[in-house]
DRENLUM-179800 format. One record per residue (C-alpha): x, y, z. Coordinates in Angstrom, 1 decimal. Example, Ala and Ser with C-alpha at 12.3 -4.5 7.8 and 13.67 -1.06 7.14 Angstrom:
2
{torfi {12.3,-4.5,7.8}},
{torfi {13.7,-1.1,7.1}},
//
This chain:
615
{torfi {28.3,-13.8,17.6}},
{torfi {31.0,-10.9,17.3}},
{torfi {32.8,-12.7,14.5}},
{torfi {29.6,-13.3,12.7}},
{torfi {28.9,-9.5,12.8}},
{torfi {32.5,-8.7,11.6}},
{torfi {32.3,-11.2,8.8}},
{torfi {30.8,-8.7,6.3}},
{torfi {33.9,-6.6,6.6}},
{torfi {36.3,-9.6,5.6}},
{torfi {34.0,-11.0,3.0}},
{torfi {35.2,-10.4,-0.6}},
{torfi {31.5,-10.0,-2.0}},
{torfi {29.0,-8.4,-0.3}},
{torfi {25.0,-8.4,-1.2}},
{torfi {24.1,-4.9,-0.2}},
{torfi {26.9,-2.3,0.4}},
{torfi {28.3,-2.6,3.5}},
{torfi {25.2,-4.9,4.7}},
{torfi {25.2,-8.6,4.1}},
{torfi {27.8,-11.3,3.6}},
{torfi {27.3,-12.9,0.0}},
{torfi {26.9,-16.4,2.0}},
{torfi {24.2,-15.4,4.5}},
{torfi {20.8,-16.8,3.9}},
{torfi {21.5,-20.2,2.6}},
{torfi {24.0,-22.5,4.1}},
{torfi {25.4,-23.6,0.6}},
{torfi {25.8,-20.5,-1.4}},
{torfi {24.9,-17.0,-2.2}},
{torfi {21.6,-15.5,-1.9}},
{torfi {20.0,-13.3,-4.8}},
{torfi {19.7,-9.8,-3.9}},
{torfi {15.9,-8.8,-3.1}},
{torfi {14.6,-6.7,-5.7}},
{torfi {12.9,-3.4,-4.8}},
{torfi {9.2,-3.3,-5.2}},
{torfi {7.1,-0.4,-6.2}},
{torfi {7.0,1.6,-3.0}},
{torfi {4.7,4.1,-4.2}},
{torfi {1.9,1.6,-4.9}},
{torfi {2.5,0.2,-1.5}},
{torfi {2.0,3.6,-0.1}},
{torfi {-1.0,4.4,-2.2}},
{torfi {-2.5,1.1,-0.9}},
{torfi {-1.8,1.9,2.8}},
{torfi {-3.4,5.5,2.2}},
{torfi {-6.6,3.9,0.7}},
{torfi {-7.2,2.4,4.3}},
{torfi {-6.4,5.8,5.9}},
{torfi {-8.6,7.5,3.6}},
{torfi {-11.8,5.9,5.1}},
{torfi {-11.2,8.1,8.2}},
{torfi {-10.9,11.4,6.1}},
{torfi {-12.7,13.5,8.2}},
{torfi {-10.7,12.7,11.4}},
{torfi {-7.5,12.9,9.2}},
{torfi {-8.3,16.4,8.4}},
{torfi {-8.4,17.4,12.1}},
{torfi {-5.2,15.7,12.6}},
{torfi {-3.9,17.7,9.8}},
{torfi {-5.2,20.8,11.3}},
{torfi {-3.7,20.1,14.6}},
{torfi {-0.2,19.4,12.7}},
{torfi {-0.6,22.6,11.0}},
{torfi {-1.3,24.7,14.1}},
{torfi {1.5,23.0,16.1}},
{torfi {4.0,23.6,13.0}},
{torfi {3.1,27.1,13.2}},
{torfi {3.3,27.6,16.8}},
{torfi {6.5,25.9,17.1}},
{torfi {7.9,28.4,14.4}},
{torfi {6.4,31.3,16.3}},
{torfi {8.1,30.8,19.7}},
{torfi {11.6,31.4,18.6}},
{torfi {10.3,34.6,16.8}},
{torfi {8.6,35.9,19.7}},
{torfi {11.8,35.2,21.8}},
{torfi {14.2,37.3,19.2}},
{torfi {11.6,40.3,19.5}},
{torfi {11.5,40.2,23.3}},
{torfi {15.4,40.2,23.3}},
{torfi {15.4,43.2,20.9}},
{torfi {12.9,45.0,22.7}},
{torfi {14.9,44.3,25.9}},
{torfi {18.1,45.8,24.4}},
{torfi {16.2,48.6,23.2}},
{torfi {15.4,49.4,26.4}},
{torfi {11.5,49.1,26.5}},
{torfi {9.7,48.9,29.4}},
{torfi {8.9,46.0,31.5}},
{torfi {5.0,45.7,30.3}},
{torfi {6.3,45.1,26.8}},
{torfi {8.4,42.5,28.2}},
{torfi {5.7,40.9,30.4}},
{torfi {3.2,40.8,27.2}},
{torfi {5.9,38.9,25.3}},
{torfi {6.5,36.3,28.2}},
{torfi {2.9,35.7,28.6}},
{torfi {2.4,35.4,24.8}},
{torfi {5.3,33.1,24.6}},
{torfi {3.7,31.0,27.5}},
{torfi {0.1,30.9,25.7}},
{torfi {2.0,29.7,22.3}},
{torfi {3.9,26.8,23.9}},
{torfi {0.7,25.5,26.1}},
{torfi {-1.3,25.7,22.8}},
{torfi {1.6,23.8,21.1}},
{torfi {1.6,20.9,23.5}},
{torfi {-2.0,20.9,23.2}},
{torfi {-2.3,20.6,19.6}},
{torfi {0.5,18.0,19.7}},
{torfi {-1.5,15.9,22.0}},
{torfi {-4.5,16.0,20.3}},
{torfi {-2.9,15.2,16.9}},
{torfi {-1.3,12.2,18.5}},
{torfi {-4.5,11.1,20.2}},
{torfi {-6.3,11.3,16.9}},
{torfi {-3.9,9.7,14.8}},
{torfi {-3.6,6.6,17.3}},
{torfi {-7.2,6.1,16.9}},
{torfi {-6.9,6.3,13.0}},
{torfi {-4.0,3.8,13.1}},
{torfi {-5.4,1.3,15.1}},
{torfi {-9.0,1.1,13.1}},
{torfi {-6.8,1.2,9.8}},
{torfi {-4.7,-2.0,11.0}},
{torfi {-7.8,-3.5,12.4}},
{torfi {-9.5,-3.4,8.9}},
{torfi {-6.2,-4.5,7.4}},
{torfi {-6.0,-7.4,9.6}},
{torfi {-9.7,-8.0,9.0}},
{torfi {-9.1,-8.1,5.3}},
{torfi {-6.3,-10.1,5.4}},
{torfi {-7.8,-12.8,7.8}},
{torfi {-10.8,-13.0,5.6}},
{torfi {-8.9,-13.2,2.3}},
{torfi {-7.1,-16.2,3.8}},
{torfi {-10.4,-17.9,4.1}},
{torfi {-11.3,-17.3,0.6}},
{torfi {-8.1,-18.6,-0.9}},
{torfi {-7.9,-22.3,-2.4}},
{torfi {-6.4,-25.0,-0.7}},
{torfi {-3.6,-25.1,-2.9}},
{torfi {-2.2,-21.8,-1.4}},
{torfi {-1.8,-23.5,2.0}},
{torfi {-0.2,-26.6,0.7}},
{torfi {2.7,-24.4,-0.6}},
{torfi {2.9,-22.2,2.4}},
{torfi {4.3,-22.6,6.1}},
{torfi {1.5,-21.8,8.6}},
{torfi {4.1,-20.0,10.7}},
{torfi {5.2,-17.8,7.7}},
{torfi {1.8,-17.0,7.2}},
{torfi {0.9,-16.3,10.8}},
{torfi {4.0,-13.8,10.8}},
{torfi {2.2,-11.6,7.9}},
{torfi {-0.9,-11.3,10.5}},
{torfi {1.1,-10.6,13.4}},
{torfi {4.7,-9.2,12.8}},
{torfi {4.0,-7.5,9.4}},
{torfi {0.7,-5.8,10.5}},
{torfi {2.3,-4.8,13.8}},
{torfi {5.1,-2.9,12.0}},
{torfi {2.6,-1.0,10.1}},
{torfi {0.6,-0.2,13.2}},
{torfi {3.9,1.0,14.9}},
{torfi {4.4,3.3,11.9}},
{torfi {1.0,4.8,11.7}},
{torfi {0.9,5.4,15.5}},
{torfi {4.2,7.3,15.8}},
{torfi {6.1,7.8,12.8}},
{torfi {3.2,9.1,9.8}},
{torfi {2.4,12.3,11.8}},
{torfi {6.1,12.6,12.9}},
{torfi {7.0,12.6,9.2}},
{torfi {4.2,14.9,8.1}},
{torfi {5.0,17.3,10.9}},
{torfi {8.7,17.5,10.3}},
{torfi {8.1,18.1,6.4}},
{torfi {5.7,21.0,7.3}},
{torfi {8.1,22.5,9.9}},
{torfi {11.2,22.1,7.4}},
{torfi {9.2,24.2,4.9}},
{torfi {7.9,26.6,7.5}},
{torfi {11.4,27.1,9.1}},
{torfi {13.0,27.8,5.5}},
{torfi {10.2,30.2,4.9}},
{torfi {10.9,32.2,8.0}},
{torfi {14.8,32.1,7.6}},
{torfi {14.6,33.7,4.2}},
{torfi {12.3,36.2,5.6}},
{torfi {14.9,37.0,8.3}},
{torfi {18.2,36.9,6.6}},
{torfi {18.7,35.5,3.3}},
{torfi {22.4,35.4,3.6}},
{torfi {22.1,33.2,6.8}},
{torfi {19.8,31.2,5.3}},
{torfi {22.3,30.5,2.3}},
{torfi {25.0,29.7,4.7}},
{torfi {22.9,27.3,6.5}},
{torfi {21.7,25.3,3.2}},
{torfi {25.6,24.5,2.8}},
{torfi {25.4,21.3,4.6}},
{torfi {22.0,20.3,2.7}},
{torfi {23.6,18.6,0.0}},
{torfi {25.9,16.6,2.1}},
{torfi {22.7,15.7,4.2}},
{torfi {21.0,14.3,1.0}},
{torfi {24.1,12.6,-0.4}},
{torfi {24.4,10.8,3.2}},
{torfi {21.1,9.7,3.4}},
{torfi {20.7,8.4,0.2}},
{torfi {23.8,6.3,0.3}},
{torfi {22.7,5.0,3.5}},
{torfi {19.1,4.4,2.6}},
{torfi {19.7,2.5,-0.5}},
{torfi {21.5,0.0,1.6}},
{torfi {19.1,-0.3,4.4}},
{torfi {15.8,-1.0,2.2}},
{torfi {16.9,-4.4,1.2}},
{torfi {18.0,-5.3,4.5}},
{torfi {14.8,-4.4,6.2}},
{torfi {13.1,-6.5,3.7}},
{torfi {15.2,-9.2,4.1}},
{torfi {14.7,-9.3,8.0}},
{torfi {11.1,-9.3,7.7}},
{torfi {11.4,-12.3,5.0}},
{torfi {13.6,-14.2,7.6}},
{torfi {11.4,-13.6,10.4}},
{torfi {8.6,-15.3,8.3}},
{torfi {10.9,-18.1,8.0}},
{torfi {11.6,-18.2,11.4}},
{torfi {8.0,-18.4,12.5}},
{torfi {7.3,-20.8,10.0}},
{torfi {10.2,-23.2,11.2}},
{torfi {9.3,-22.6,15.0}},
{torfi {5.3,-23.5,14.3}},
{torfi {6.5,-26.8,12.4}},
{torfi {8.9,-27.8,15.2}},
{torfi {6.5,-27.4,17.8}},
{torfi {3.8,-29.2,15.8}},
{torfi {6.3,-32.2,15.4}},
{torfi {7.7,-32.5,19.0}},
{torfi {6.8,-36.0,19.1}},
{torfi {8.6,-37.1,15.9}},
{torfi {11.8,-35.0,16.6}},
{torfi {12.1,-36.6,20.0}},
{torfi {11.1,-39.9,18.9}},
{torfi {14.2,-39.8,16.2}},
{torfi {16.5,-37.9,18.4}},
{torfi {16.6,-34.9,16.0}},
{torfi {16.7,-32.2,18.8}},
{torfi {20.5,-31.1,18.1}},
{torfi {19.5,-30.9,14.1}},
{torfi {16.4,-28.6,15.2}},
{torfi {18.5,-26.5,17.4}},
{torfi {21.2,-25.9,14.7}},
{torfi {18.3,-25.2,12.2}},
{torfi {16.7,-22.7,14.7}},
{torfi {20.4,-21.0,15.4}},
{torfi {20.7,-20.8,11.5}},
{torfi {17.7,-19.1,10.8}},
{torfi {18.0,-16.8,13.9}},
{torfi {21.3,-15.8,12.8}},
{torfi {20.1,-14.5,9.3}},
{torfi {17.8,-12.3,11.5}},
{torfi {20.5,-11.3,13.7}},
{torfi {22.8,-10.6,10.8}},
{torfi {19.9,-8.5,8.6}},
{torfi {18.8,-6.8,11.9}},
{torfi {22.1,-5.9,12.7}},
{torfi {23.4,-4.5,9.5}},
{torfi {20.0,-2.7,9.1}},
{torfi {20.1,-0.9,12.1}},
{torfi {24.0,-0.4,12.1}},
{torfi {24.1,1.3,8.8}},
{torfi {21.0,3.3,9.3}},
{torfi {22.6,4.2,12.6}},
{torfi {24.8,6.2,10.6}},
{torfi {21.8,8.7,9.8}},
{torfi {21.7,10.5,13.3}},
{torfi {25.5,10.5,13.7}},
{torfi {25.5,12.5,10.2}},
{torfi {22.7,14.6,10.7}},
{torfi {24.2,15.7,14.3}},
{torfi {27.7,16.4,13.0}},
{torfi {26.4,18.5,10.1}},
{torfi {23.9,20.2,12.5}},
{torfi {27.0,21.2,14.5}},
{torfi {28.7,22.5,11.4}},
{torfi {25.5,24.5,10.5}},
{torfi {25.5,26.0,14.0}},
{torfi {28.9,27.1,14.1}},
{torfi {28.7,28.6,10.6}},
{torfi {25.5,30.5,11.7}},
{torfi {26.8,31.6,15.0}},
{torfi {30.2,32.7,13.6}},
{torfi {29.2,34.6,10.5}},
{torfi {25.8,36.0,12.4}},
{torfi {28.0,37.4,15.1}},
{torfi {30.0,39.2,12.6}},
{torfi {27.1,40.5,10.9}},
{torfi {25.6,41.8,14.3}},
{torfi {28.9,43.5,15.0}},
{torfi {28.6,45.3,11.8}},
{torfi {24.7,46.1,12.6}},
{torfi {23.6,44.4,9.6}},
{torfi {21.1,42.2,12.0}},
{torfi {20.1,42.6,15.4}},
{torfi {21.2,40.2,18.5}},
{torfi {17.6,38.8,18.3}},
{torfi {17.5,37.8,14.6}},
{torfi {20.9,36.0,15.6}},
{torfi {19.2,34.0,18.6}},
{torfi {16.1,33.4,16.4}},
{torfi {18.3,32.1,13.7}},
{torfi {20.2,29.9,15.9}},
{torfi {17.1,28.2,17.0}},
{torfi {15.7,28.0,13.6}},
{torfi {18.9,26.5,12.3}},
{torfi {18.3,23.7,14.9}},
{torfi {14.5,23.5,13.8}},
{torfi {15.6,23.3,10.2}},
{torfi {18.1,20.1,10.9}},
{torfi {15.9,18.6,13.8}},
{torfi {13.2,17.5,11.0}},
{torfi {15.7,16.4,9.0}},
{torfi {17.0,14.3,11.9}},
{torfi {13.6,13.2,12.6}},
{torfi {12.8,12.2,8.8}},
{torfi {16.3,10.1,9.2}},
{torfi {15.3,8.4,12.4}},
{torfi {11.6,7.5,11.2}},
{torfi {13.0,6.5,7.8}},
{torfi {14.2,3.2,9.4}},
{torfi {10.6,2.4,10.6}},
{torfi {9.1,3.6,7.4}},
{torfi {11.4,0.9,5.6}},
{torfi {10.3,-1.6,8.0}},
{torfi {6.4,-0.7,7.7}},
{torfi {6.6,-0.9,3.9}},
{torfi {8.4,-4.3,3.9}},
{torfi {5.7,-5.6,6.0}},
{torfi {3.0,-3.9,4.2}},
{torfi {4.3,-5.5,0.8}},
{torfi {4.2,-8.9,2.5}},
{torfi {0.7,-8.3,3.4}},
{torfi {-0.6,-7.0,0.1}},
{torfi {1.3,-10.0,-1.5}},
{torfi {-1.0,-12.3,0.3}},
{torfi {-4.0,-10.1,-0.6}},
{torfi {-3.3,-10.2,-4.0}},
{torfi {-3.2,-14.0,-4.3}},
{torfi {-6.2,-15.2,-6.5}},
{torfi {-9.2,-16.0,-4.4}},
{torfi {-10.7,-19.6,-4.9}},
{torfi {-12.7,-19.3,-8.4}},
{torfi {-15.8,-17.6,-7.9}},
{torfi {-19.1,-19.6,-8.5}},
{torfi {-20.4,-19.3,-12.2}},
{torfi {-23.4,-16.6,-12.3}},
{torfi {-25.7,-19.6,-13.1}},
{torfi {-24.7,-21.7,-10.2}},
{torfi {-27.1,-22.7,-8.0}},
{torfi {-27.9,-24.3,-4.5}},
{torfi {-28.7,-27.6,-3.9}},
{torfi {-32.0,-28.3,-1.8}},
{torfi {-31.9,-32.1,-2.1}},
{torfi {-29.2,-34.6,-3.2}},
{torfi {-29.9,-38.3,-4.5}},
{torfi {-26.0,-39.1,-4.8}},
{torfi {-25.6,-39.9,-8.3}},
{torfi {-21.9,-39.1,-8.9}},
{torfi {-20.2,-39.5,-12.7}},
{torfi {-16.6,-38.8,-13.6}},
{torfi {-16.6,-38.5,-17.3}},
{torfi {-12.8,-38.5,-19.0}},
{torfi {-11.3,-36.6,-15.9}},
{torfi {-7.7,-35.4,-15.8}},
{torfi {-6.0,-33.0,-13.2}},
{torfi {-2.6,-31.5,-12.8}},
{torfi {-1.6,-29.4,-9.5}},
{torfi {1.1,-27.5,-11.3}},
{torfi {0.2,-27.7,-14.9}},
{torfi {3.0,-30.6,-15.5}},
{torfi {2.3,-34.1,-15.1}},
{torfi {-1.4,-35.0,-14.6}},
{torfi {-2.0,-36.4,-11.3}},
{torfi {-5.1,-38.0,-12.6}},
{torfi {-5.5,-39.4,-16.2}},
{torfi {-8.8,-40.0,-17.9}},
{torfi {-11.0,-40.8,-15.0}},
{torfi {-14.4,-42.2,-15.6}},
{torfi {-16.9,-44.5,-13.4}},
{torfi {-20.4,-43.7,-12.1}},
{torfi {-21.4,-43.8,-8.3}},
{torfi {-25.3,-44.6,-8.0}},
{torfi {-27.3,-43.4,-4.8}},
{torfi {-26.7,-45.3,-1.7}},
{torfi {-23.6,-46.9,-2.9}},
{torfi {-20.4,-47.3,-1.0}},
{torfi {-17.3,-46.7,-3.5}},
{torfi {-13.9,-47.6,-2.1}},
{torfi {-10.8,-46.0,-3.6}},
{torfi {-7.6,-48.3,-3.2}},
{torfi {-4.0,-48.2,-4.6}},
{torfi {-0.5,-47.3,-3.7}},
{torfi {0.6,-44.0,-2.0}},
{torfi {0.3,-41.4,-4.9}},
{torfi {-2.0,-43.0,-7.1}},
{torfi {-4.3,-39.9,-6.8}},
{torfi {-7.1,-41.3,-4.4}},
{torfi {-7.1,-38.2,-2.3}},
{torfi {-6.9,-35.8,-5.3}},
{torfi {-10.0,-37.6,-6.7}},
{torfi {-11.8,-36.7,-3.5}},
{torfi {-10.6,-33.0,-3.6}},
{torfi {-12.1,-32.9,-7.1}},
{torfi {-15.3,-34.1,-5.8}},
{torfi {-15.4,-31.3,-3.0}},
{torfi {-14.3,-28.9,-5.6}},
{torfi {-11.4,-27.9,-3.6}},
{torfi {-9.6,-28.5,-7.1}},
{torfi {-11.5,-28.4,-10.7}},
{torfi {-10.5,-30.7,-13.1}},
{torfi {-8.3,-29.8,-16.2}},
{torfi {-10.2,-32.1,-18.4}},
{torfi {-13.2,-33.8,-18.4}},
{torfi {-16.5,-33.2,-16.1}},
{torfi {-17.9,-34.4,-12.8}},
{torfi {-21.7,-34.2,-12.3}},
{torfi {-23.9,-34.8,-9.6}},
{torfi {-27.3,-35.9,-10.0}},
{torfi {-27.0,-35.1,-13.7}},
{torfi {-25.8,-31.6,-12.9}},
{torfi {-22.0,-30.6,-13.3}},
{torfi {-20.5,-29.6,-10.4}},
{torfi {-19.5,-26.3,-11.7}},
{torfi {-23.0,-25.4,-12.0}},
{torfi {-23.2,-26.0,-8.1}},
{torfi {-22.3,-23.4,-5.6}},
{torfi {-19.5,-24.7,-3.6}},
{torfi {-20.9,-23.8,-0.2}},
{torfi {-24.1,-25.6,-1.0}},
{torfi {-22.2,-28.7,-2.3}},
{torfi {-20.1,-29.1,0.7}},
{torfi {-23.1,-28.7,3.0}},
{torfi {-24.4,-31.9,1.7}},
{torfi {-21.0,-33.6,2.3}},
{torfi {-19.2,-34.6,5.7}},
{torfi {-15.7,-35.6,6.0}},
{torfi {-13.5,-37.8,8.2}},
{torfi {-10.0,-37.2,7.1}},
{torfi {-7.0,-38.9,7.8}},
{torfi {-5.7,-36.1,10.0}},
{torfi {-8.4,-35.4,12.2}},
{torfi {-8.3,-31.5,13.4}},
{torfi {-9.9,-30.4,16.5}},
{torfi {-10.8,-26.8,17.5}},
{torfi {-10.0,-25.3,21.2}},
{torfi {-13.1,-25.8,22.8}},
{torfi {-15.2,-28.5,24.6}},
{torfi {-15.8,-31.8,23.3}},
{torfi {-19.5,-31.2,22.8}},
{torfi {-18.6,-28.0,20.8}},
{torfi {-16.1,-30.0,18.5}},
{torfi {-18.8,-32.5,17.7}},
{torfi {-21.5,-29.9,17.1}},
{torfi {-19.3,-28.3,14.5}},
{torfi {-20.8,-30.6,12.0}},
{torfi {-24.4,-29.1,12.8}},
{torfi {-24.4,-26.0,14.8}},
{torfi {-28.0,-26.3,15.7}},
{torfi {-28.0,-29.7,17.2}},
{torfi {-29.3,-30.4,20.7}},
{torfi {-27.0,-31.9,23.4}},
{torfi {-29.1,-35.2,23.0}},
{torfi {-28.3,-35.3,19.3}},
{torfi {-24.4,-34.7,20.0}},
{torfi {-24.4,-37.6,22.6}},
{torfi {-26.4,-39.9,20.2}},
{torfi {-23.8,-39.1,17.5}},
{torfi {-21.1,-39.9,19.9}},
{torfi {-22.7,-43.2,20.9}},
{torfi {-23.0,-44.3,17.2}},
{torfi {-19.3,-43.7,16.7}},
{torfi {-18.4,-45.3,19.7}},
{torfi {-17.0,-42.5,21.5}},
{torfi {-19.7,-41.9,24.4}},
{torfi {-17.9,-44.3,26.6}},
{torfi {-14.4,-42.7,26.5}},
{torfi {-15.9,-39.2,26.7}},
{torfi {-17.6,-40.0,29.9}},
{torfi {-14.5,-41.7,31.5}},
{torfi {-12.8,-38.3,31.1}},
{torfi {-13.2,-35.5,33.6}},
{torfi {-15.6,-33.1,32.6}},
{torfi {-17.2,-35.5,29.9}},
{torfi {-18.7,-33.5,27.0}},
{torfi {-17.7,-30.3,28.7}},
{torfi {-13.9,-31.1,28.9}},
{torfi {-12.0,-28.2,27.4}},
{torfi {-9.6,-29.4,24.4}},
{torfi {-6.6,-27.4,23.4}},
{torfi {-5.5,-26.6,20.1}},
{torfi {-5.9,-29.8,17.9}},
{torfi {-7.0,-31.7,20.7}},
{torfi {-3.8,-32.2,22.4}},
{torfi {-4.2,-34.2,25.8}},
{torfi {-6.3,-37.2,23.8}},
{torfi {-5.0,-39.8,21.5}},
{torfi {-5.0,-39.8,17.9}},
{torfi {-7.5,-42.3,17.7}},
{torfi {-10.1,-40.7,20.1}},
{torfi {-9.6,-37.6,18.0}},
{torfi {-10.8,-39.6,14.9}},
{torfi {-13.7,-41.1,16.9}},
{torfi {-14.8,-37.4,17.6}},
{torfi {-14.5,-36.6,14.0}},
{torfi {-16.6,-39.5,13.1}},
{torfi {-19.0,-38.3,15.7}},
{torfi {-19.3,-34.8,13.8}},
{torfi {-19.8,-36.4,10.5}},
{torfi {-22.6,-38.6,11.9}},
{torfi {-24.2,-35.5,13.6}},
{torfi {-24.0,-33.6,10.1}},
{torfi {-26.4,-36.1,8.7}},
{torfi {-24.7,-35.5,4.9}},
{torfi {-26.2,-36.9,1.6}},
{torfi {-22.9,-37.9,0.8}},
{torfi {-20.0,-39.1,3.2}},
{torfi {-16.3,-39.2,2.5}},
{torfi {-14.1,-41.2,4.7}},
{torfi {-10.4,-40.8,3.8}},
{torfi {-8.3,-43.2,6.1}},
{torfi {-10.9,-42.3,8.5}},
{torfi {-10.0,-45.5,11.0}},
{torfi {-6.2,-45.4,10.3}},
{torfi {-5.5,-44.4,13.8}},
{torfi {-8.0,-46.7,15.8}},
{torfi {-7.0,-50.2,16.7}},
{torfi {-8.6,-53.1,15.4}},
{torfi {-11.2,-53.7,18.2}},
{torfi {-12.4,-50.4,18.3}},
{torfi {-12.7,-50.3,14.5}},
{torfi {-14.8,-53.5,14.2}},
{torfi {-17.3,-51.6,16.8}},
{torfi {-17.6,-48.6,15.0}},
{torfi {-18.1,-50.4,11.6}},
{torfi {-21.6,-50.9,12.5}},
{torfi {-22.2,-47.1,13.3}},
{torfi {-20.6,-46.3,9.7}},
{torfi {-22.5,-48.7,8.0}},
{torfi {-25.8,-47.3,9.6}},
{torfi {-24.4,-43.7,8.6}},
{torfi {-23.6,-44.7,4.8}},
{torfi {-27.0,-46.6,4.6}},
{torfi {-28.9,-44.4,1.9}},
{torfi {-25.9,-42.2,1.2}},
{torfi {-23.4,-42.1,-1.5}},
{torfi {-20.1,-43.0,0.2}},
{torfi {-16.3,-42.6,-1.0}},
{torfi {-13.9,-44.5,1.4}},
{torfi {-10.1,-44.5,1.0}},
{torfi {-8.5,-47.1,3.2}},
{torfi {-5.4,-49.2,3.3}},
{torfi {-7.0,-51.6,5.5}},
{torfi {-8.5,-53.8,2.6}},
{torfi {-10.5,-55.7,5.0}},
{torfi {-12.7,-52.7,6.0}},
{torfi {-13.8,-52.4,2.3}},
{torfi {-14.9,-56.0,1.5}},
{torfi {-18.7,-54.8,1.5}},
{torfi {-18.2,-51.9,-0.9}},
{torfi {-20.4,-52.0,-3.9}},
{torfi {-17.5,-51.1,-5.7}},
{torfi {-14.0,-50.7,-5.7}},
{torfi {-11.8,-48.2,-7.7}},
{torfi {-8.3,-49.5,-8.2}},
{torfi {-5.9,-46.6,-8.8}},
{torfi {-2.3,-46.6,-9.9}},
{torfi {-0.3,-43.9,-11.4}},
{torfi {-3.3,-41.6,-11.5}},
{torfi {-4.9,-44.0,-13.8}},
{torfi {-8.0,-46.2,-13.0}},
{torfi {-7.0,-49.4,-13.7}},
{torfi {-9.7,-51.8,-12.1}},
{torfi {-13.3,-51.5,-10.7}},
{torfi {-15.7,-53.9,-9.5}},
{torfi {-16.7,-55.8,-6.3}},
{torfi {-14.2,-57.3,-4.2}},
{torfi {-15.0,-60.9,-5.5}},
{torfi {-15.0,-59.9,-9.0}},
{torfi {-11.6,-58.1,-8.6}},
{torfi {-10.3,-61.1,-7.0}},
{torfi {-11.3,-63.4,-9.9}},
{torfi {-10.0,-60.8,-12.3}},
{torfi {-6.2,-60.8,-10.5}},
{torfi {-4.2,-57.7,-11.2}},
{torfi {-3.1,-55.0,-9.1}},
{torfi {-5.8,-55.4,-6.5}},
{torfi {-5.1,-59.2,-5.8}},
{torfi {-1.6,-58.1,-5.1}},
{torfi {-2.7,-55.6,-2.7}},
{torfi {-5.1,-58.0,-1.0}},
{torfi {-2.2,-60.6,-0.6}},
{torfi {0.1,-58.1,0.7}},
{torfi {-2.5,-57.0,3.2}},
{torfi {-3.0,-60.5,4.4}},
{torfi {0.7,-61.4,4.5}},
{torfi {1.4,-57.9,6.8}},
{torfi {-1.9,-59.2,9.1}},
{torfi {-0.3,-62.7,9.6}},
{torfi {3.2,-61.2,10.1}},
//
């Protein structure tokens, strides 16, 4: 570990000053330097959230002003008390100064407490709205956004990055503002007491500014790098925890541990150098503070001996010198937190700036009833604007027909279903439902008339009954059980402890993949849709169980337009039409018998399926 930490001092090239080794970040090469973003724009957006509590913010600012003013008044009262004592004034004047000083410090504590309490309230409400906005926006983003992002990395923005903002608003925001006010007030009082001593105090200011500038230019990119590395690590952890069965099955534990160690090292290095370099700030400030104190004490003493200033002024000035450097020190210490918060806010706003799923056309209308006539007319589609995943697809599905989609992996079967449900929109051509272009139908309404049973069945944390009822939230318990019986899920549910009330963990851990799909089928049956989409719906179900649920599926599909993707070609023999896709093109279509007579790709797929079954 220590060898890794010392590596930047030995490496010939560094990314950021004394910060990061050129090789850290990727195993095989140099990582490009992170570009600084518009911090002022980020701070303005954070302010747009804070500004919603302007009245409370005004009260906080008033408390900060009072607290800063009282903090400045204390040393002045002490200096006046000392001068009066040295001048031989009576005890009564001395007692008045002491009482006044006690009141000042009590009020200072009270105002500080109030401003902290109110600011914590504002900060919590601010991050609450920010977190809500981010979570809400995530549900408005298109499917393509989630296809290119790790779940853990997205979760990191909802948790770690938001928490960084919260910590800064809770503590640092007030302290920064208070430090600025105290600094300005202290300078004003010092100039009023002694311009010469003030000038001497300012000798160290250029050194402070130069030192802070040198340090912060190196820590900013490092804090941003740390946040990005944290997001990558969260994504990696989420991925490995979800894939534990595969990892253990292929004995890849050591490789995963090494991958974690590599990512963890990146966080350690970026965090270490960010904190280590920024740690120079308080040391620098303390050294310059002591230098300033020595100058003021030495020169002030000479001035007092010559009668140019009073002893009380010297005492006050020494305290004001500390008050002058203390806000600078506080600002330096809080700068690290501020940098981390800005880096986190940039990552949050980056997601908020992602384009939401395209809004429905203004003329789009909801569907009251669906017959089920679907037409694809010259449809082409590309995910990334490059080569077309689907090319010039045209076919018609009539009401109540079962349309089967077959073809090699990557032929475009699932993409076609994605277009039908408007997870994506075609690049060319059109898709119509009952003669109406899908773009003229509200997405929510379109999808409410469809039910999906996908290859990867997802179950939510909750009871089995609640997971089935997800298909129709107003369904009664009797309707839930009827749907489960039709899907052939009732028997295994009743054998489980708790039955329909059994609590499932996230994604249905504790039950088999086949049982998950049976519950997903029951959920689709309960939804009673006008159109049905089965994407490898029986891929994880044994052949005996698959045969048993075919009757239920046939009853479900009766009178409904159904689209079925299946690799087990035996399950689609009864399809009204089979669409054969290859390389994104529709190469054949017809019934099972027609396609066998025609020959071509479908015949090859059937022979391959028969040989596999025989083997």
